[in-house]
C-alpha positions as protocol buffer text, in pm:
chain_id: "A"
residue {
  index: 1
  type: MET
  ca { x: -2580 y: -2195 z: 7023 }
}
residue {
  index: 2
  type: LEU
  ca { x: -2249 y: -2317 z: 6882 }
}
residue {
  index: 3
  type: THR
  ca { x: -2070 y: -2028 z: 6709 }
}
residue {
  index: 4
  type: PRO
  ca { x: -1887 y: -2065 z: 6375 }
}
residue {
  index: 5
  type: LEU
  ca { x: -1557 y: -2031 z: 6565 }
}
residue {
  index: 6
  type: ASP
  ca { x: -1657 y: -2317 z: 6795 }
}
residue {
  index: 7
  type: PHE
  ca { x: -1745 y: -2522 z: 6488 }
}
residue {
  index: 8
  type: LEU
  ca { x: -1401 y: -2461 z: 6338 }
}
residue {
  index: 9
  type: GLN
  ca { x: -1244 y: -2574 z: 6666 }
}
residue {
  index: 10
  type: ASP
  ca { x: -1453 y: -2891 z: 6659 }
}
residue {
  index: 11
  type: LEU
  ca { x: -1331 y: -2961 z: 6306 }
}
residue {
  index: 12
  type: THR
  ca { x: -974 y: -2974 z: 6441 }
}
residue {
  index: 13
  type: ASN
  ca { x: -1062 y: -3173 z: 6753 }
}
residue {
  index: 14
  type: PRO
  ca { x: -893 y: -3518 z: 6729 }
}
residue {
  index: 15
  type: LEU
  ca { x: -1186 y: -3670 z: 6921 }
}
residue {
  index: 16
  type: LEU
  ca { x: -1427 y: -3559 z: 6648 }
}
residue {
  index: 17
  type: LEU
  ca { x: -1252 y: -3693 z: 6341 }
}
residue {
  index: 18
  type: PHE
  ca { x: -1582 y: -3796 z: 6184 }
}
residue {
  index: 19
  type: LEU
  ca { x: -1686 y: -3429 z: 6153 }
}
residue {
  index: 20
  type: PRO
  ca { x: -1421 y: -3305 z: 5904 }
}
residue {
  index: 21
  type: LYS
  ca { x: -1462 y: -3630 z: 5709 }
}
residue {
  index: 22
  type: ALA
  ca { x: -1836 y: -3574 z: 5684 }
}
residue {
  index: 23
  type: LEU
  ca { x: -1784 y: -3211 z: 5583 }
}
residue {
  index: 24
  type: PHE
  ca { x: -1534 y: -3308 z: 5314 }
}
residue {
  index: 25
  type: VAL
  ca { x: -1752 y: -3584 z: 5167 }
}
residue {
  index: 26
  type: CYS
  ca { x: -2061 y: -3364 z: 5174 }
}
residue {
  index: 27
  type: VAL
  ca { x: -1889 y: -3067 z: 5007 }
}
residue {
  index: 28
  type: VAL
  ca { x: -1727 y: -3285 z: 4739 }
}
residue {
  index: 29
  type: SER
  ca { x: -2058 y: -3460 z: 4676 }
}
residue {
  index: 30
  type: ALA
  ca { x: -2240 y: -3127 z: 4651 }
}
residue {
  index: 31
  type: VAL
  ca { x: -1989 y: -2993 z: 4399 }
}
residue {
  index: 32
  type: VAL
  ca { x: -2014 y: -3303 z: 4181 }
}
residue {
  index: 33
  type: CYS
  ca { x: -2394 y: -3317 z: 4210 }
}
residue {
  index: 34
  type: GLY
  ca { x: -2413 y: -2949 z: 4114 }
}
residue {
  index: 35
  type: VAL
  ca { x: -2215 y: -3004 z: 3795 }
}
residue {
  index: 36
  type: VAL
  ca { x: -2394 y: -3328 z: 3699 }
}
residue {
  index: 37
  type: GLY
  ca { x: -2726 y: -3180 z: 3806 }
}
residue {
  index: 38
  type: THR
  ca { x: -2688 y: -2905 z: 3546 }
}
residue {
  index: 39
  type: HIS
  ca { x: -2746 y: -3168 z: 3277 }
}
residue {
  index: 40
  type: VAL
  ca { x: -3030 y: -3319 z: 3481 }
}
residue {
  index: 41
  type: VAL
  ca { x: -3210 y: -2983 z: 3504 }
}
residue {
  index: 42
  type: LEU
  ca { x: -3144 y: -2872 z: 3146 }
}
residue {
  index: 43
  type: ARG
  ca { x: -3270 y: -3205 z: 3008 }
}
residue {
  index: 44
  type: GLY
  ca { x: -3572 y: -3216 z: 3237 }
}
residue {
  index: 45
  type: MET
  ca { x: -3464 y: -3560 z: 3363 }
}
residue {
  index: 46
  type: THR
  ca { x: -3537 y: -3512 z: 3732 }
}
residue {
  index: 47
  type: PHE
  ca { x: -3738 y: -3835 z: 3738 }
}
residue {
  index: 48
  type: ILE
  ca { x: -3435 y: -4025 z: 3609 }
}
residue {
  index: 49
  type: GLY
  ca { x: -3225 y: -3877 z: 3889 }
}
residue {
  index: 50
  type: ASP
  ca { x: -3483 y: -3996 z: 4140 }
}
residue {
  index: 51
  type: ALA
  ca { x: -3483 y: -4341 z: 3980 }
}
residue {
  index: 52
  type: VAL
  ca { x: -3105 y: -4368 z: 4001 }
}
residue {
  index: 53
  type: ALA
  ca { x: -3112 y: -4260 z: 4365 }
}
residue {
  index: 54
  type: HIS
  ca { x: -3341 y: -4553 z: 4442 }
}
residue {
  index: 55
  type: ALA
  ca { x: -3165 y: -4794 z: 4205 }
}
residue {
  index: 56
  type: VAL
  ca { x: -2837 y: -4781 z: 4398 }
}
residue {
  index: 57
  type: PHE
  ca { x: -3005 y: -4903 z: 4715 }
}
residue {
  index: 58
  type: PRO
  ca { x: -2984 y: -5283 z: 4654 }
}
residue {
  index: 59
  type: GLY
  ca { x: -2613 y: -5258 z: 4577 }
}
residue {
  index: 60
  type: ILE
  ca { x: -2552 y: -5063 z: 4896 }
}
residue {
  index: 61
  type: ALA
  ca { x: -2759 y: -5317 z: 5088 }
}
residue {
  index: 62
  type: VAL
  ca { x: -2558 y: -5611 z: 4949 }
}
residue {
  index: 63
  type: ALA
  ca { x: -2231 y: -5433 z: 5029 }
}
residue {
  index: 64
  type: PHE
  ca { x: -2353 y: -5365 z: 5382 }
}
residue {
  index: 65
  type: VAL
  ca { x: -2452 y: -5726 z: 5442 }
}
residue {
  index: 66
  type: LEU
  ca { x: -2120 y: -5852 z: 5303 }
}
residue {
  index: 67
  type: GLN
  ca { x: -1919 y: -5581 z: 5484 }
}
residue {
  index: 68
  type: GLY
  ca { x: -1791 y: -5448 z: 5152 }
}
residue {
  index: 69
  type: SER
  ca { x: -1756 y: -5099 z: 5003 }
}
residue {
  index: 70
  type: LEU
  ca { x: -2089 y: -4917 z: 5000 }
}
residue {
  index: 71
  type: LEU
  ca { x: -1969 y: -4690 z: 4722 }
}
residue {
  index: 72
  type: LEU
  ca { x: -1872 y: -4974 z: 4492 }
}
residue {
  index: 73
  type: GLY
  ca { x: -2187 y: -5171 z: 4572 }
}
residue {
  index: 74
  type: GLY
  ca { x: -2407 y: -4874 z: 4491 }
}
residue {
  index: 75
  type: VAL
  ca { x: -2219 y: -4800 z: 4171 }
}
residue {
  index: 76
  type: VAL
  ca { x: -2261 y: -5155 z: 4040 }
}
residue {
  index: 77
  type: ALA
  ca { x: -2636 y: -5159 z: 4114 }
}
residue {
  index: 78
  type: GLY
  ca { x: -2690 y: -4812 z: 3972 }
}
residue {
  index: 79
  type: VAL
  ca { x: -2496 y: -4876 z: 3654 }
}
residue {
  index: 80
  type: VAL
  ca { x: -2679 y: -5204 z: 3588 }
}
residue {
  index: 81
  type: THR
  ca { x: -3016 y: -5034 z: 3637 }
}
residue {
  index: 82
  type: ALA
  ca { x: -2916 y: -4734 z: 3422 }
}
residue {
  index: 83
  type: VAL
  ca { x: -2814 y: -4962 z: 3136 }
}
residue {
  index: 84
  type: LEU
  ca { x: -3136 y: -5164 z: 3167 }
}
residue {
  index: 85
  type: ILE
  ca { x: -3345 y: -4845 z: 3157 }
}
residue {
  index: 86
  type: ALA
  ca { x: -3158 y: -4714 z: 2853 }
}
residue {
  index: 87
  type: VAL
  ca { x: -3187 y: -5043 z: 2662 }
}
residue {
  index: 88
  type: VAL
  ca { x: -3546 y: -5134 z: 2750 }
}
residue {
  index: 89
  type: GLY
  ca { x: -3648 y: -4771 z: 2703 }
}
residue {
  index: 90
  type: GLN
  ca { x: -3574 y: -4808 z: 2329 }
}
residue {
  index: 91
  type: HIS
  ca { x: -3883 y: -5031 z: 2297 }
}
residue {
  index: 92
  type: ARG
  ca { x: -4140 y: -4843 z: 2090 }
}
residue {
  index: 93
  type: ARG
  ca { x: -4444 y: -4955 z: 2288 }
}
residue {
  index: 94
  type: LEU
  ca { x: -4306 y: -4838 z: 2623 }
}
residue {
  index: 95
  type: ARG
  ca { x: -4246 y: -4479 z: 2728 }
}
residue {
  index: 96
  type: GLU
  ca { x: -3919 y: -4418 z: 2908 }
}
residue {
  index: 97
  type: ASP
  ca { x: -4092 y: -4295 z: 3224 }
}
residue {
  index: 98
  type: SER
  ca { x: -4284 y: -4625 z: 3246 }
}
residue {
  index: 99
  type: VAL
  ca { x: -3963 y: -4826 z: 3220 }
}
residue {
  index: 100
  type: ILE
  ca { x: -3799 y: -4605 z: 3485 }
}
residue {
  index: 101
  type: GLY
  ca { x: -4096 y: -4652 z: 3717 }
}
residue {
  index: 102
  type: VAL
  ca { x: -4077 y: -5031 z: 3687 }
}
residue {
  index: 103
  type: PHE
  ca { x: -3704 y: -5060 z: 3751 }
}
residue {
  index: 104
  type: PHE
  ca { x: -3650 y: -4805 z: 4026 }
}
residue {
  index: 105
  type: VAL
  ca { x: -3937 y: -4935 z: 4239 }
}
residue {
  index: 106
  type: ALA
  ca { x: -3817 y: -5293 z: 4192 }
}
residue {
  index: 107
  type: ALA
  ca { x: -3460 y: -5197 z: 4281 }
}
residue {
  index: 108
  type: PHE
  ca { x: -3565 y: -5012 z: 4594 }
}
residue {
  index: 109
  type: ALA
  ca { x: -3787 y: -5302 z: 4704 }
}
residue {
  index: 110
  type: LEU
  ca { x: -3499 y: -5544 z: 4650 }
}
residue {
  index: 111
  type: GLY
  ca { x: -3275 y: -5327 z: 4866 }
}
residue {
  index: 112
  type: ILE
  ca { x: -3526 y: -5328 z: 5152 }
}
residue {
  index: 113
  type: VAL
  ca { x: -3557 y: -5707 z: 5134 }
}
residue {
  index: 114
  type: ILE
  ca { x: -3179 y: -5749 z: 5141 }
}
residue {
  index: 115
  type: MET
  ca { x: -3138 y: -5503 z: 5427 }
}
residue {
  index: 116
  type: SER
  ca { x: -3397 y: -5690 z: 5631 }
}
residue {
  index: 117
  type: ARG
  ca { x: -3155 y: -5985 z: 5648 }
}
residue {
  index: 118
  type: ALA
  ca { x: -2881 y: -5777 z: 5811 }
}
residue {
  index: 119
  type: PRO
  ca { x: -2831 y: -5735 z: 6188 }
}
residue {
  index: 120
  type: GLY
  ca { x: -2947 y: -5399 z: 6321 }
}
residue {
  index: 121
  type: TYR
  ca { x: -3178 y: -5364 z: 6023 }
}
residue {
  index: 122
  type: ALA
  ca { x: -3388 y: -5072 z: 6148 }
}
residue {
  index: 123
  type: GLY
  ca { x: -3099 y: -4845 z: 6245 }
}
residue {
  index: 124
  type: SER
  ca { x: -2902 y: -4925 z: 5932 }
}
residue {
  index: 125
  type: LEU
  ca { x: -3201 y: -4862 z: 5708 }
}
residue {
  index: 126
  type: GLN
  ca { x: -3262 y: -4523 z: 5871 }
}
residue {
  index: 127
  type: SER
  ca { x: -2903 y: -4413 z: 5818 }
}
residue {
  index: 128
  type: PHE
  ca { x: -2915 y: -4512 z: 5450 }
}
residue {
  index: 129
  type: LEU
  ca { x: -3249 y: -4341 z: 5391 }
}
residue {
  index: 130
  type: PHE
  ca { x: -3175 y: -4016 z: 5576 }
}
residue {
  index: 131
  type: GLY
  ca { x: -2796 y: -3999 z: 5603 }
}
residue {
  index: 132
  type: SER
  ca { x: -2548 y: -3998 z: 5889 }
}
residue {
  index: 133
  type: ILE
  ca { x: -2230 y: -3801 z: 5960 }
}
residue {
  index: 134
  type: THR
  ca { x: -2087 y: -4032 z: 6223 }
}
residue {
  index: 135
  type: GLY
  ca { x: -2024 y: -4348 z: 6021 }
}
residue {
  index: 136
  type: ILE
  ca { x: -1798 y: -4239 z: 5734 }
}
residue {
  index: 137
  type: PRO
  ca { x: -1482 y: -4454 z: 5715 }
}
residue {
  index: 138
  type: ASP
  ca { x: -1148 y: -4325 z: 5585 }
}
residue {
  index: 139
  type: ARG
  ca { x: -1183 y: -4545 z: 5277 }
}
residue {
  index: 140
  type: THR
  ca { x: -1502 y: -4361 z: 5180 }
}
residue {
  index: 141
  type: VAL
  ca { x: -1323 y: -4026 z: 5199 }
}
residue {
  index: 142
  type: LEU
  ca { x: -1053 y: -4146 z: 4961 }
}
residue {
  index: 143
  type: LEU
  ca { x: -1301 y: -4309 z: 4722 }
}
residue {
  index: 144
  type: SER
  ca { x: -1516 y: -3997 z: 4720 }
}
residue {
  index: 145
  type: ALA
  ca { x: -1217 y: -3786 z: 4616 }
}
residue {
  index: 146
  type: LEU
  ca { x: -1125 y: -4034 z: 4340 }
}
residue {
  index: 147
  type: PHE
  ca { x: -1483 y: -4061 z: 4219 }
}
residue {
  index: 148
  type: ALA
  ca { x: -1518 y: -3683 z: 4213 }
}
residue {
  index: 149
  type: ALA
  ca { x: -1200 y: -3639 z: 4008 }
}
residue {
  index: 150
  type: GLY
  ca { x: -1310 y: -3909 z: 3763 }
}
residue {
  index: 151
  type: ILE
  ca { x: -1664 y: -3772 z: 3723 }
}
residue {
  index: 152
  type: LEU
  ca { x: -1549 y: -3415 z: 3664 }
}
residue {
  index: 153
  type: ALA
  ca { x: -1283 y: -3532 z: 3417 }
}
residue {
  index: 154
  type: LEU
  ca { x: -1539 y: -3733 z: 3217 }
}
residue {
  index: 155
  type: LEU
  ca { x: -1784 y: -3443 z: 3218 }
}
residue {
  index: 156
  type: ALA
  ca { x: -1514 y: -3211 z: 3086 }
}
residue {
  index: 157
  type: LEU
  ca { x: -1417 y: -3463 z: 2816 }
}
residue {
  index: 158
  type: LEU
  ca { x: -1777 y: -3522 z: 2702 }
}
residue {
  index: 159
  type: HIS
  ca { x: -1907 y: -3171 z: 2767 }
}
residue {
  index: 160
  type: ARG
  ca { x: -1978 y: -3066 z: 2409 }
}
residue {
  index: 161
  type: ASP
  ca { x: -2136 y: -3397 z: 2312 }
}
residue {
  index: 162
  type: LEU
  ca { x: -2358 y: -3411 z: 2621 }
}
residue {
  index: 163
  type: VAL
  ca { x: -2473 y: -3052 z: 2566 }
}
residue {
  index: 164
  type: ALA
  ca { x: -2542 y: -3123 z: 2198 }
}
residue {
  index: 165
  type: VAL
  ca { x: -2758 y: -3425 z: 2282 }
}
residue {
  index: 166
  type: GLY
  ca { x: -2939 y: -3231 z: 2553 }
}
residue {
  index: 167
  type: MET
  ca { x: -3018 y: -2940 z: 2319 }
}
residue {
  index: 168
  type: ASP
  ca { x: -3127 y: -3137 z: 2009 }
}
residue {
  index: 169
  type: ARG
  ca { x: -3117 y: -3517 z: 2002 }
}
residue {
  index: 170
  type: GLY
  ca { x: -3216 y: -3536 z: 1636 }
}
residue {
  index: 171
  type: TYR
  ca { x: -2937 y: -3305 z: 1528 }
}
residue {
  index: 172
  type: ALA
  ca { x: -2688 y: -3486 z: 1749 }
}
residue {
  index: 173
  type: ALA
  ca { x: -2780 y: -3820 z: 1587 }
}
residue {
  index: 174
  type: ALA
  ca { x: -2763 y: -3665 z: 1240 }
}
residue {
  index: 175
  type: ILE
  ca { x: -2404 y: -3548 z: 1290 }
}
residue {
  index: 176
  type: GLY
  ca { x: -2302 y: -3894 z: 1408 }
}
residue {
  index: 177
  type: LEU
  ca { x: -2295 y: -3863 z: 1785 }
}
residue {
  index: 178
  type: PRO
  ca { x: -2364 y: -4190 z: 1975 }
}
residue {
  index: 179
  type: VAL
  ca { x: -2681 y: -4066 z: 2144 }
}
residue {
  index: 180
  type: LEU
  ca { x: -2766 y: -4389 z: 2329 }
}
residue {
  index: 181
  type: ALA
  ca { x: -2410 y: -4431 z: 2457 }
}
residue {
  index: 182
  type: LEU
  ca { x: -2405 y: -4070 z: 2578 }
}
residue {
  index: 183
  type: ASP
  ca { x: -2740 y: -4121 z: 2753 }
}
residue {
  index: 184
  type: VAL
  ca { x: -2602 y: -4428 z: 2929 }
}
residue {
  index: 185
  type: MET
  ca { x: -2284 y: -4241 z: 3023 }
}
residue {
  index: 186
  type: LEU
  ca { x: -2482 y: -3954 z: 3172 }
}
residue {
  index: 187
  type: SER
  ca { x: -2694 y: -4200 z: 3372 }
}
residue {
  index: 188
  type: VAL
  ca { x: -2375 y: -4362 z: 3498 }
}
residue {
  index: 189
  type: LEU
  ca { x: -2233 y: -4024 z: 3603 }
}
residue {
  index: 190
  type: VAL
  ca { x: -2559 y: -3942 z: 3783 }
}
residue {
  index: 191
  type: THR
  ca { x: -2530 y: -4279 z: 3958 }
}
residue {
  index: 192
  type: LEU
  ca { x: -2176 y: -4206 z: 4074 }
}
residue {
  index: 193
  type: ALA
  ca { x: -2277 y: -3863 z: 4203 }
}
residue {
  index: 194
  type: VAL
  ca { x: -2573 y: -4009 z: 4390 }
}
residue {
  index: 195
  type: VAL
  ca { x: -2371 y: -4287 z: 4553 }
}
residue {
  index: 196
  type: MET
  ca { x: -2113 y: -4036 z: 4675 }
}
residue {
  index: 197
  type: SER
  ca { x: -2383 y: -3837 z: 4851 }
}
residue {
  index: 198
  type: ILE
  ca { x: -2591 y: -4107 z: 5015 }
}
residue {
  index: 199
  type: GLN
  ca { x: -2393 y: -4153 z: 5337 }
}
residue {
  index: 200
  type: THR
  ca { x: -2421 y: -3789 z: 5443 }
}
residue {
  index: 201
  type: ILE
  ca { x: -2748 y: -3686 z: 5277 }
}
residue {
  index: 202
  type: GLY
  ca { x: -2937 y: -4013 z: 5257 }
}
residue {
  index: 203
  type: ASN
  ca { x: -3114 y: -4199 z: 4980 }
}
residue {
  index: 204
  type: VAL
  ca { x: -3443 y: -4012 z: 5021 }
}
residue {
  index: 205
  type: LEU
  ca { x: -3298 y: -3660 z: 5006 }
}
residue {
  index: 206
  type: VAL
  ca { x: -3007 y: -3703 z: 4766 }
}
residue {
  index: 207
  type: LEU
  ca { x: -3215 y: -3592 z: 4466 }
}
residue {
  index: 208
  type: ALA
  ca { x: -3218 y: -3242 z: 4616 }
}
residue {
  index: 209
  type: LEU
  ca { x: -2840 y: -3213 z: 4572 }
}
residue {
  index: 210
  type: LEU
  ca { x: -2880 y: -3295 z: 4203 }
}
residue {
  index: 211
  type: VAL
  ca { x: -3168 y: -3059 z: 4133 }
}
residue {
  index: 212
  type: THR
  ca { x: -3185 y: -2766 z: 4377 }
}
residue {
  index: 213
  type: PRO
  ca { x: -2836 y: -2610 z: 4328 }
}
residue {
  index: 214
  type: ALA
  ca { x: -2864 y: -2651 z: 3950 }
}
residue {
  index: 215
  type: ALA
  ca { x: -3214 y: -2499 z: 3951 }
}
residue {
  index: 216
  type: THR
  ca { x: -3078 y: -2209 z: 4157 }
}
residue {
  index: 217
  type: ALA
  ca { x: -2800 y: -2153 z: 3906 }
}
residue {
  index: 218
  type: ARG
  ca { x: -3051 y: -2171 z: 3621 }
}
residue {
  index: 219
  type: LEU
  ca { x: -3220 y: -1862 z: 3764 }
}
residue {
  index: 220
  type: LEU
  ca { x: -2891 y: -1672 z: 3767 }
}
residue {
  index: 221
  type: THR
  ca { x: -2732 y: -1744 z: 3428 }
}
residue {
  index: 222
  type: GLU
  ca { x: -2814 y: -1849 z: 3073 }
}
residue {
  index: 223
  type: ARG
  ca { x: -2484 y: -2023 z: 2991 }
}
residue {
  index: 224
  type: VAL
  ca { x: -2404 y: -2386 z: 3066 }
}
residue {
  index: 225
  type: VAL
  ca { x: -2050 y: -2359 z: 3208 }
}
residue {
  index: 226
  type: PRO
  ca { x: -2127 y: -2067 z: 3443 }
}
residue {
  index: 227
  type: MET
  ca { x: -2440 y: -2255 z: 3546 }
}
residue {
  index: 228
  type: MET
  ca { x: -2226 y: -2554 z: 3642 }
}
residue {
  index: 229
  type: ALA
  ca { x: -1990 y: -2332 z: 3842 }
}
residue {
  index: 230
  type: LEU
  ca { x: -2275 y: -2158 z: 4023 }
}
residue {
  index: 231
  type: ALA
  ca { x: -2449 y: -2489 z: 4094 }
}
residue {
  index: 232
  type: ALA
  ca { x: -2128 y: -2633 z: 4241 }
}
residue {
  index: 233
  type: ALA
  ca { x: -2072 y: -2323 z: 4454 }
}
residue {
  index: 234
  type: SER
  ca { x: -2434 y: -2318 z: 4571 }
}
residue {
  index: 235
  type: GLY
  ca { x: -2424 y: -2686 z: 4665 }
}
residue {
  index: 236
  type: ALA
  ca { x: -2092 y: -2652 z: 4849 }
}
residue {
  index: 237
  type: ALA
  ca { x: -2218 y: -2351 z: 5045 }
}
residue {
  index: 238
  type: ALA
  ca { x: -2536 y: -2539 z: 5140 }
}
residue {
  index: 239
  type: ALA
  ca { x: -2327 y: -2836 z: 5254 }
}
residue {
  index: 240
  type: ILE
  ca { x: -2103 y: -2622 z: 5477 }
}
residue {
  index: 241
  type: VAL
  ca { x: -2384 y: -2415 z: 5629 }
}
residue {
  index: 242
  type: GLY
  ca { x: -2610 y: -2720 z: 5660 }
}
residue {
  index: 243
  type: ILE
  ca { x: -2355 y: -2931 z: 5846 }
}
residue {
  index: 244
  type: TYR
  ca { x: -2271 y: -2637 z: 6074 }
}
residue {
  index: 245
  type: LEU
  ca { x: -2637 y: -2584 z: 6162 }
}
residue {
  index: 246
  type: SER
  ca { x: -2703 y: -2955 z: 6207 }
}
residue {
  index: 247
  type: TRP
  ca { x: -2405 y: -2981 z: 6443 }
}
residue {
  index: 248
  type: ALA
  ca { x: -2488 y: -2663 z: 6631 }
}
residue {
  index: 249
  type: LEU
  ca { x: -2860 y: -2732 z: 6672 }
}
residue {
  index: 250
  type: ASP
  ca { x: -2853 y: -3114 z: 6683 }
}
residue {
  index: 251
  type: LEU
  ca { x: -3059 y: -3148 z: 6364 }
}
residue {
  index: 252
  type: PRO
  ca { x: -3058 y: -3423 z: 6097 }
}
residue {
  index: 253
  type: THR
  ca { x: -2770 y: -3351 z: 5861 }
}
residue {
  index: 254
  type: GLY
  ca { x: -2934 y: -3443 z: 5531 }
}
residue {
  index: 255
  type: GLY
  ca { x: -3254 y: -3254 z: 5600 }
}
residue {
  index: 256
  type: THR
  ca { x: -3067 y: -2944 z: 5717 }
}
residue {
  index: 257
  type: VAL
  ca { x: -2842 y: -2934 z: 5410 }
}
residue {
  index: 258
  type: VAL
  ca { x: -3143 y: -2970 z: 5181 }
}
residue {
  index: 259
  type: LEU
  ca { x: -3335 y: -2694 z: 5361 }
}
residue {
  index: 260
  type: VAL
  ca { x: -3038 y: -2457 z: 5336 }
}
residue {
  index: 261
  type: SER
  ca { x: -3011 y: -2535 z: 4964 }
}
residue {
  index: 262
  type: THR
  ca { x: -3384 y: -2473 z: 4923 }
}
residue {
  index: 263
  type: ALA
  ca { x: -3351 y: -2139 z: 5100 }
}
residue {
  index: 264
  type: GLY
  ca { x: -3083 y: -2043 z: 4847 }
}
residue {
  index: 265
  type: PHE
  ca { x: -3318 y: -2140 z: 4563 }
}
residue {
  index: 266
  type: VAL
  ca { x: -3602 y: -1930 z: 4706 }
}
residue {
  index: 267
  type: LEU
  ca { x: -3365 y: -1633 z: 4746 }
}
residue {
  index: 268
  type: ALA
  ca { x: -3258 y: -1664 z: 4381 }
}
residue {
  index: 269
  type: TRP
  ca { x: -3619 y: -1706 z: 4271 }
}
residue {
  index: 270
  type: VAL
  ca { x: -3713 y: -1382 z: 4445 }
}
residue {
  index: 271
  type: ALA
  ca { x: -3404 y: -1166 z: 4389 }
}
residue {
  index: 272
  type: SER
  ca { x: -3240 y: -1293 z: 4067 }
}
residue {
  index: 273
  type: PRO
  ca { x: -3138 y: -984 z: 3863 }
}
residue {
  index: 274
  type: ARG
  ca { x: -3292 y: -1114 z: 3539 }
}
residue {
  index: 275
  type: HIS
  ca { x: -3538 y: -1390 z: 3629 }
}
residue {
  index: 276
  type: GLY
  ca { x: -3641 y: -1313 z: 3987 }
}
residue {
  index: 277
  type: VAL
  ca { x: -3986 y: -1215 z: 4104 }
}
residue {
  index: 278
  type: LEU
  ca { x: -3873 y: -866 z: 4205 }
}
residue {
  index: 279
  type: SER
  ca { x: -3707 y: -812 z: 3866 }
}
residue {
  index: 280
  type: SER
  ca { x: -4026 y: -920 z: 3688 }
}
residue {
  index: 281
  type: LEU
  ca { x: -4235 y: -681 z: 3895 }
}
residue {
  index: 282
  type: ARG
  ca { x: -3998 y: -392 z: 3821 }
}
residue {
  index: 283
  type: GLY
  ca { x: -4010 y: -477 z: 3452 }
}
residue {
  index: 284
  type: ARG
  ca { x: -4389 y: -479 z: 3448 }
}
residue {
  index: 285
  type: ARG
  ca { x: -4405 y: -145 z: 3626 }
}
residue {
  index: 286
  type: ALA
  ca { x: -4156 y: 6 z: 3382 }
}
residue {
  index: 287
  type: ARG
  ca { x: -4352 y: -124 z: 3082 }
}
residue {
  index: 288
  type: GLY
  ca { x: -4675 y: 0 z: 3238 }
}
residue {
  index: 289
  type: GLY
  ca { x: -4524 y: 344 z: 3285 }
}
residue {
  index: 290
  type: ARG
  ca { x: -4408 y: 363 z: 2923 }
}
residue {
  index: 291
  type: MET
  ca { x: -4750 y: 258 z: 2795 }
}
residue {
  index: 292
  type: HIS
  ca { x: -4918 y: 517 z: 3018 }
}
residue {
  index: 293
  type: ASN
  ca { x: -4690 y: 801 z: 2905 }
}
residue {
  index: 294
  type: GLY
  ca { x: -4689 y: 716 z: 2536 }
}
residue {
  index: 295
  type: THR
  ca { x: -4967 y: 767 z: 2279 }
}
residue {
  index: 296
  type: PRO
  ca { x: -5152 y: 465 z: 2135 }
}
residue {
  index: 297
  type: ASP
  ca { x: -4978 y: 516 z: 1801 }
}
residue {
  index: 298
  type: GLU
  ca { x: -4637 y: 521 z: 1968 }
}
residue {
  index: 299
  type: HIS
  ca { x: -4717 y: 198 z: 2151 }
}
residue {
  index: 300
  type: VAL
  ca { x: -4827 y: 23 z: 1831 }
}
residue {
  index: 301
  type: GLY
  ca { x: -4513 y: 137 z: 1657 }
}
residue {
  index: 302
  type: ALA
  ca { x: -4294 y: 1 z: 1938 }
}
residue {
  index: 303
  type: GLN
  ca { x: -4464 y: -337 z: 1915 }
}
residue {
  index: 304
  type: ALA
  ca { x: -4418 y: -349 z: 1540 }
}
residue {
  index: 305
  type: ASP
  ca { x: -4048 y: -272 z: 1575 }
}
């Protein structure tokens, strides 16, 4: 098996330039997805993240057919769909999840139809759906860095407003915050994060980068900013370890990164100091011991206090 030292040597090998580019894009995408995904997890909007991941597909397909920028194509398609969902979702007779279901399925179907008109359709479709580390151009590396800087800057600028809307929409509207505009902006930021990640992780698996690191961080902290930092760190670690394992064992990159991230989530779920399974079991045993040693009157008094 390829050792970590061998992997580091491959990263500096001029014949394997695609490898450090893939690692850079994947790590940057994981960091951004971790931060954006914190809002996705706290708001319970995982379905919206999935919808956006599918909505970018027609734009990527058009860009591929026209030999344009996949990032820009995906962004345009995702933003248009996000705005349509936000606007149509205001209709009183339609639930938001119904509107999302209509648009993301239609967008994904449109992308498949467009891709079918391109040469090498089957191979191209597979790389978009499941990711690839060998086809990342230099332009994508630069755009990913710019996108990441822009997304993180906007999140920092809108942090308080986005958190306020996520915690209590009614209160946020009452104090004059533009709730609809902030919802659209968050959908746009999710779109940008998704598009950044598609080339290495793939359209099918990209939702995991948004949700799993943030869910892992949710088990480890109660505060929003530390949760964002932990989610970014968890995602970046999964990207590094996942790409190393995929390279060393000749495994699909996207699937390996997602499985590593999932392993981190399971570890946090079991061993989290405050919310893990082991902590809960210890707490139950401690409470059981106190109830066993105390008198019934003492126990009633403790409950009343």
